[in-house]
C-alpha positions in Angstrom: 48.3 -54.1 34.1 45.0 -53.0 32.0 45.0 -49.4 31.8 41.8 -47.0 32.8 40.3 -44.8 31.0 41.3 -41.4 31.5 38.5 -39.3 32.5 38.8 -36.6 30.6 38.4 -39.7 27.5 35.0 -40.5 29.3 33.6 -37.6 29.4 33.9 -36.3 26.3 32.6 -39.9 25.0 29.4 -38.3 27.6 29.3 -35.0 25.8 29.8 -36.5 22.5 26.3 -38.6 23.3 25.2 -35.9 24.5 25.9 -34.0 21.0 24.3 -36.5 19.7 21.4 -36.6 21.5 20.6 -33.3 21.1 21.0 -33.7 17.0 18.3 -36.7 17.2 15.8 -34.2 19.5 16.2 -30.7 17.3 15.6 -32.7 14.1 12.1 -34.1 16.1 11.4 -30.8 16.7 12.4 -29.6 13.2 10.2 -31.7 11.8 7.5 -30.8 13.9 7.6 -27.6 13.6 7.4 -27.8 9.6 4.2 -30.2 10.3 2.1 -27.4 12.1 3.7 -24.6 10.0 2.5 -26.7 7.1 -1.4 -28.2 8.8 -1.6 -24.5 9.4 -0.9 -23.3 6.1 -3.7 -25.9 4.7 -6.0 -24.8 7.5 -5.8 -21.1 6.8 -6.4 -22.2 2.5 -10.2 -23.8 3.9 -12.5 -20.8 4.3 -10.4 -19.6 1.1 -11.3 -22.4 -1.0 -15.0 -22.1 -0.2 -15.4 -18.7 -0.5 -14.2 -19.4 -4.1 -16.2 -22.3 -5.1 -19.1 -19.8 -3.6 -18.0 -17.0 -5.5 -17.7 -19.1 -9.0 -21.2 -20.7 -8.0 -22.7 -17.1 -7.9 -20.6 -15.9 -11.4 -21.7 -18.9 -13.2 -25.5 -17.7 -12.0 -24.5 -14.3 -13.1 -23.9 -15.3 -16.2 -26.9 -16.9 -16.8 -29.0 -14.0 -15.7 -26.9 -12.6 -18.5 -27.7 -15.3 -21.4 -31.3 -14.3 -20.5 -31.6 -11.2 -20.8 -29.4 -10.7 -24.4 -31.6 -14.3 -25.4 -34.2 -11.2 -24.8 -32.5 -8.3 -25.7 -32.1 -9.7 -29.2 -35.1 -11.0 -30.4 -36.7 -7.4 -29.3 -34.4 -6.3 -31.8 -35.2 -8.9 -34.5 -38.9 -7.7 -33.9 -38.2 -4.5 -33.9 -35.8 -4.7 -37.5 -39.0 -6.9 -38.6 -41.5 -5.0 -38.6 -39.0 -1.6 -39.6 -39.0 -4.0 -42.8 -40.8 -7.1 -43.0 -43.6 -5.5 -45.0 -45.2 -9.0 -44.3 -44.1 -9.3 -40.6 -45.9 -5.7 -39.9 -48.9 -6.4 -42.1 -49.3 -10.1 -39.6 -48.2 -7.9 -36.4 -50.8 -5.2 -37.0 -53.6 -7.8 -37.3 -53.0 -9.3 -35.3 -52.3 -7.1 -32.4 -54.6 -3.8 -33.7 -57.2 -5.9 -35.0 -57.2 -4.3 -38.6 -58.1 -6.9 -41.5 -59.2 -6.2 -44.9 -62.5 -5.2 -45.7 -63.3 -8.4 -47.9 -62.3 -10.7 -45.1 -63.8 -12.4 -42.5 -62.7 -12.6 -38.8 -63.1 -15.4 -35.9 -61.4 -14.5 -32.8 -61.5 -17.5 -30.4 -61.6 -15.6 -27.0 -60.0 -17.0 -23.9 -61.6 -17.1 -20.7 -60.0 -15.7 -18.0 
Protein backbone atom coordinates (compact mmCIF):
# COMPACT_ATOMS: atom_id res chain seq x y z
CA UNK A 1 0.00 0.00 0.00
CA UNK A 2 1.23 3.35 -0.93
CA UNK A 3 1.20 5.85 1.80
CA UNK A 4 -0.46 9.13 1.19
CA UNK A 5 1.46 12.26 2.02
CA UNK A 6 0.51 13.82 5.25
CA UNK A 7 -1.58 16.96 4.86
CA UNK A 8 0.94 18.83 7.05
CA UNK A 9 3.90 18.07 4.74
CA UNK A 10 1.97 19.23 1.67
CA UNK A 11 1.07 22.43 3.51
CA UNK A 12 4.74 22.96 4.42
CA UNK A 13 5.77 22.42 0.77
CA UNK A 14 3.18 24.95 -0.36
CA UNK A 15 4.38 27.48 2.25
CA UNK A 16 8.00 26.95 1.18
CA UNK A 17 7.01 27.57 -2.46
CA UNK A 18 5.12 30.73 -1.48
CA UNK A 19 8.07 31.91 0.62
CA UNK A 20 10.45 31.33 -2.30
CA UNK A 21 8.14 33.28 -4.65
CA UNK A 22 7.85 36.14 -2.13
CA UNK A 23 11.67 36.24 -1.77
CA UNK A 24 12.02 36.48 -5.57
CA UNK A 25 9.38 39.19 -5.75
CA UNK A 26 11.07 41.10 -2.90
CA UNK A 27 14.39 40.93 -4.78
CA UNK A 28 12.74 42.24 -7.94
CA UNK A 29 11.04 45.09 -6.04
CA UNK A 30 14.33 45.98 -4.32
CA UNK A 31 16.14 45.99 -7.68
CA UNK A 32 13.48 48.24 -9.24
CA UNK A 33 13.65 50.56 -6.23
CA UNK A 34 17.43 50.79 -6.54
CA UNK A 35 17.17 51.55 -10.26
CA UNK A 36 14.56 54.26 -9.66
CA UNK A 37 16.70 55.88 -6.94
CA UNK A 38 19.72 55.79 -9.26
CA UNK A 39 17.71 57.30 -12.12
CA UNK A 40 16.42 59.99 -9.77
CA UNK A 41 19.98 60.82 -8.65
CA UNK A 42 21.17 61.11 -12.26
CA UNK A 43 18.15 63.23 -13.23
CA UNK A 44 18.73 65.59 -10.32
CA UNK A 45 22.43 65.95 -11.23
CA UNK A 46 21.78 67.03 -14.85
CA UNK A 47 20.65 70.61 -14.07
CA UNK A 48 23.63 71.04 -11.75
CA UNK A 49 25.96 69.79 -14.49
CA UNK A 50 24.43 72.29 -16.93
CA UNK A 51 24.86 75.11 -14.38
CA UNK A 52 28.47 74.06 -13.82
CA UNK A 53 29.17 74.22 -17.56
CA UNK A 54 27.55 77.69 -17.74
CA UNK A 55 29.62 78.92 -14.77
CA UNK A 56 32.82 77.60 -16.34
CA UNK A 57 32.01 79.42 -19.58
CA UNK A 58 31.26 82.61 -17.65
CA UNK A 59 34.53 82.25 -15.74
CA UNK A 60 36.45 81.85 -19.01
CA UNK A 61 34.86 85.06 -20.36
CA UNK A 62 35.69 86.95 -17.16
CA UNK A 63 39.28 85.71 -17.20
CA UNK A 64 39.63 86.85 -20.84
CA UNK A 65 38.35 90.33 -19.94
CA UNK A 66 40.73 90.38 -16.98
CA UNK A 67 43.67 89.53 -19.25
CA UNK A 68 42.66 92.34 -21.63
CA UNK A 69 42.43 94.86 -18.77
CA UNK A 70 45.79 93.74 -17.39
CA UNK A 71 47.36 94.12 -20.85
CA UNK A 72 46.01 97.68 -21.16
CA UNK A 73 47.24 98.49 -17.65
CA UNK A 74 50.71 97.10 -18.34
CA UNK A 75 50.90 99.05 -21.61
CA UNK A 76 49.92 102.27 -19.83
CA UNK A 77 52.40 101.55 -17.05
CA UNK A 78 55.21 100.94 -19.56
CA UNK A 79 54.33 104.16 -21.37
CA UNK A 80 54.32 106.10 -18.09
CA UNK A 81 57.68 104.69 -17.04
CA UNK A 82 59.16 105.42 -20.47
CA UNK A 83 57.90 109.02 -20.30
CA UNK A 84 59.38 109.36 -16.82
CA UNK A 85 62.72 107.64 -17.38
CA UNK A 86 63.58 107.67 -21.10
CA UNK A 87 64.43 111.10 -22.56
CA UNK A 88 64.33 109.84 -26.15
CA UNK A 89 60.81 108.46 -25.71
CA UNK A 90 59.77 111.70 -23.99
CA UNK A 91 61.13 113.73 -26.93
CA UNK A 92 59.37 111.49 -29.46
CA UNK A 93 56.11 111.72 -27.52
CA UNK A 94 56.38 115.52 -27.20
CA UNK A 95 57.06 115.91 -30.92
CA UNK A 96 54.12 113.73 -31.85
CA UNK A 97 51.48 114.79 -29.34
CA UNK A 98 52.39 118.38 -28.52
CA UNK A 99 53.58 119.43 -31.98
CA UNK A 100 56.97 120.47 -30.66
CA UNK A 101 59.99 120.62 -32.92
CA UNK A 102 63.51 121.92 -33.18
CA UNK A 103 63.60 125.37 -34.82
CA UNK A 104 66.13 124.06 -37.38
CA UNK A 105 63.79 121.31 -38.58
CA UNK A 106 61.10 121.45 -41.22
CA UNK A 107 58.02 119.43 -40.27
CA UNK A 108 55.61 118.04 -42.85
CA UNK A 109 52.35 116.60 -41.51
CA UNK A 110 49.77 114.73 -43.49
CA UNK A 111 46.33 115.27 -42.03
CA UNK A 112 43.67 112.67 -42.59
CA UNK A 113 40.14 113.66 -43.46
CA UNK A 114 37.62 112.72 -40.86
